C-alpha positions, -999 to +999 in steps of 0.1 A: -844-817+022-823-801+045-820-764+045-787-757+059-777-721+058-742-712+065-736-679+080-701-665+082-694-653+115-665-629+118-641-637+144-627-608+165-594-610+146-609-603+112-631-575+124-600-554+133-584-559+099-609-543+076-593-517+053-557-531+057-556-541+020-565-505+011-536-491+031-512-516+015-524-504-019-518-468-009-483-475+003-475-493-029-488-463-049-466-439-029-435-461-035-444-464-072-448-426-073-413-420-059-399-445-083-415-427-112-402-393-100-367-409-099-371-422-134-382-388-146-351-372-131-330-398-147-346-390-181-339-353-177-303-359-169-300-383-198-314-357-221-290-331-209-260-353-215-273-364-249-276-328-260-241-321-248-228-352-266-246-341-298-229-306-296-195-322-291-201-345-321-210-315-342-179-297-330-158-328-339-173-329-374-167-292-380-131-296-367-126-324-393-141-302-419-116-273-415-088-298-411-097-314-445-099-279-460-065-271-447-051-304-461-066-296-495-049-262-494-015-271-479+002-241-495-023-218-477-017-236-444+020-233-448+016-196-454-005-194-421-035-181-441-058-202-419-046-188-386-072-166-370-067-137-347-102-125-340-117-135-306-148-156-298-181-141-310-212-155-295-234-141-323-212-136-354-226-114-381-221-140-408-249-146-431-255-170-460-239-156-491-215-134-471-185-155-478-162-145-507-165-164-539-131-157-553-106-185-553-078-168-573-050-172-547-043-196-519-051-168-494-085-164-511-092-201-508-082-199-471-104-169-464-134-186-482-128-218-463-127-201-429-158-180-437-178-211-448-165-231-418-176-204-393-209-200-411-215-237-408-206-236-371-230-207-365-258-226-382-253-260-366-241-254-331-256-230-306-231-201-302-208-218-327-175-202-334-141-214-344-104-204-342-072-218-357-038-212-343-003-227-346+018-235-376+028-264-399+059-274-378+043-276-344+008-284-356-024-264-359-048-261-329-084-259-340-108-247-313-145-249-317-167-229-292-203-237-285-229-229-258-244-257-239-281-257-232-292-235-203-324-227-185-326-194-204-322-210-238-357-217-252-343-233-284-327-263-266-357-272-244-347-252-213-325-279-198-305-266-168-267-269-169-242-263-143-223-230-147-187-241-145-159-227-167-144-251-193-107-257-188-102-257-226-116-222-230-101-189-223-115-170-193-131-143-215-156-165-233-181-170-205-193-196-181-217-214-204-193-217-233-176-250-240-146-256-262-135-285-283-098-285-292-079-306-317-043-305-327-033-318-361-006-317-387-016-311-424 
């Protein structure tokens, strides 16, 4: 029997390439890390826009709510009982059970509707407040105010928003307040 032993002899080319595979793995990890950071930034941006879209959806639902209430009480709408004159309040002092319960007149129904609507806005949307202006002939403008998430707001996850004024809002409401306006005829 022949005992042949094979010994691998390293050529001079291979002896200089030891550890190259490890460097390639490290470069791949760095590239993957930057990709993951990019995806995390994309997720944060997505969350911010999702929260804003959610607030706008709630504003739209609340706008439809007061519009339906006004259509149900057309006499109150024609008498301008739904038109509000009080300015935006970031923290209205409305509380559950604070709305009137009397529905004896069309004005009472309108007052109750407005109170319940604003209470619902306060409870569903951060900084929620609403105004109604206009008349039956030109149409009513319903404005819903809400605050978008900001870095100081712990209830919305502390998502940072740009501080630019909303073109739909009056200048006196603040930089972080957004408005949703709808015009309708009852």
